[in-house]
C-alpha positions as CSV (number, residue, x, y, z in Angstrom):
1,X,50.0,-19.8,32.2
2,X,47.7,-20.6,35.0
3,X,44.6,-18.4,35.5
4,X,44.9,-16.5,32.3
5,X,41.5,-17.5,30.9
6,X,39.6,-17.3,34.2
7,X,41.2,-13.7,34.7
8,X,39.8,-12.8,31.2
9,X,36.4,-14.4,31.8
10,X,36.2,-12.3,35.0
11,X,37.3,-9.2,33.1
12,X,34.5,-9.6,30.8
13,X,31.9,-9.4,33.7
14,X,33.0,-5.9,34.4
15,X,30.0,-3.7,33.4
16,X,30.4,-2.3,29.9
17,X,33.3,-4.8,29.1
18,X,33.7,-5.2,25.3
19,X,37.0,-6.9,25.1
20,X,40.0,-7.9,27.3
21,X,43.6,-9.3,26.8
22,X,46.6,-9.9,28.7
23,X,49.7,-8.7,26.8
24,X,53.5,-8.9,27.3
25,X,54.5,-5.3,26.8
26,X,58.0,-6.0,26.0
27,X,57.3,-7.8,22.8
28,X,53.5,-6.6,22.1
29,X,52.6,-10.3,22.0
30,X,48.9,-10.9,23.0
31,X,49.1,-13.7,25.5
32,X,45.5,-14.2,25.6
33,X,42.5,-12.3,24.3
34,X,38.6,-12.5,24.4
35,X,35.7,-10.4,23.3
36,X,36.1,-7.5,20.7
37,X,38.9,-5.5,19.7
38,X,39.3,-2.1,18.4
39,X,39.2,-2.2,14.5
40,X,38.6,-6.1,15.2
41,X,42.3,-6.6,15.5
42,X,43.6,-8.3,18.8
43,X,47.2,-8.3,17.5
44,X,47.3,-4.6,16.5
45,X,45.6,-3.7,20.0
46,X,48.2,-5.9,21.8
47,X,51.2,-4.0,19.8
48,X,49.5,-0.6,20.5
49,X,49.1,-1.5,24.3
50,X,52.6,-2.4,24.5
51,X,53.7,1.0,22.9
52,X,51.5,3.0,25.2
53,X,53.0,1.1,28.3
54,X,56.6,1.4,27.2
55,X,56.1,5.1,26.4
56,X,54.8,5.7,30.0
57,X,57.3,3.5,31.8
58,X,60.3,4.8,29.7
59,X,59.6,8.7,30.4
60,X,60.8,10.4,33.3
61,X,57.7,12.6,33.2
62,X,55.9,9.6,34.5
63,X,58.5,8.4,36.9
64,X,57.7,9.4,40.6
65,X,60.4,10.5,42.8
66,X,59.0,8.5,45.6
67,X,61.0,5.2,45.9
68,X,58.9,2.2,45.0
69,X,56.2,4.2,43.6
70,X,55.4,2.2,40.6
71,X,53.1,2.9,37.8
72,X,49.8,1.0,38.4
73,X,47.4,1.8,35.6
74,X,46.8,3.9,32.3
75,X,43.4,5.2,31.2
76,X,42.7,6.2,27.8
77,X,39.4,7.9,27.0
78,X,37.6,8.1,23.7
79,X,34.1,9.6,22.9
80,X,32.7,6.1,22.9
81,X,34.9,4.0,25.4
82,X,37.5,3.7,28.0
83,X,40.7,1.5,27.5
84,X,42.3,0.5,30.8
85,X,45.6,-0.9,31.2
86,X,46.7,-2.5,34.4
87,X,50.3,-3.5,34.8
88,X,50.7,-6.9,36.6
89,X,53.4,-6.3,39.2
90,X,55.5,-9.4,40.2
91,X,58.6,-9.8,42.0
92,X,60.5,-10.7,38.9
93,X,60.3,-9.5,35.3
94,X,56.9,-7.4,35.5
95,X,56.2,-7.4,31.9
96,X,52.4,-8.2,31.7
97,X,49.5,-5.8,31.3
98,X,45.8,-6.5,31.6
99,X,43.8,-4.4,29.0
100,X,40.1,-3.8,29.1
101,X,38.1,-1.9,26.7
102,X,34.7,-0.6,28.2
103,X,31.7,0.8,26.4
104,X,31.7,4.5,27.9
105,X,27.8,4.3,28.4
106,X,27.6,1.1,30.3
107,X,31.1,1.2,31.8
108,X,32.0,2.6,35.2
109,X,35.7,3.4,35.6
110,X,35.8,3.4,39.5
111,X,34.4,-0.2,39.4
112,X,36.7,-1.3,36.3
113,X,39.9,-0.2,38.0
114,X,39.0,-1.8,41.5
115,X,38.1,-5.3,39.6
116,X,41.2,-5.0,37.4
117,X,43.4,-4.5,40.5
118,X,41.9,-7.6,42.1
119,X,42.3,-9.6,39.0
120,X,45.9,-8.5,38.4
121,X,46.6,-9.5,42.1
122,X,44.9,-12.9,41.6
123,X,46.9,-13.4,38.4
124,X,50.3,-13.0,40.3
125,X,49.1,-15.2,43.3
126,X,48.5,-18.1,40.7
127,X,51.8,-17.7,38.8
């Protein structure tokens, strides 16, 4: 897939980035990974990412009543870090998610969310 390696390289330039991946959230397959992963297991991280996204997208609690108001991203915070999941929206089969793990002390959520939005948009433009 064009642009995947560049996307992950750019994701790792986000201040505090520890690791990043692009995941097919319908299968839990890690399309590409870089850096570290929680528990040193990129496959388990991809599977967990897929489970979280599937749970959020399949529950009416998170579905907006506003037409075309799609889920953009999810943020999970821990004592030591932030886990950001940005859905990659395409006009067909949107099933990819950009995942970035940030160190809580060095990371900045606002900066990370903006850069992830740009990276997801660039990834779609290159597909």
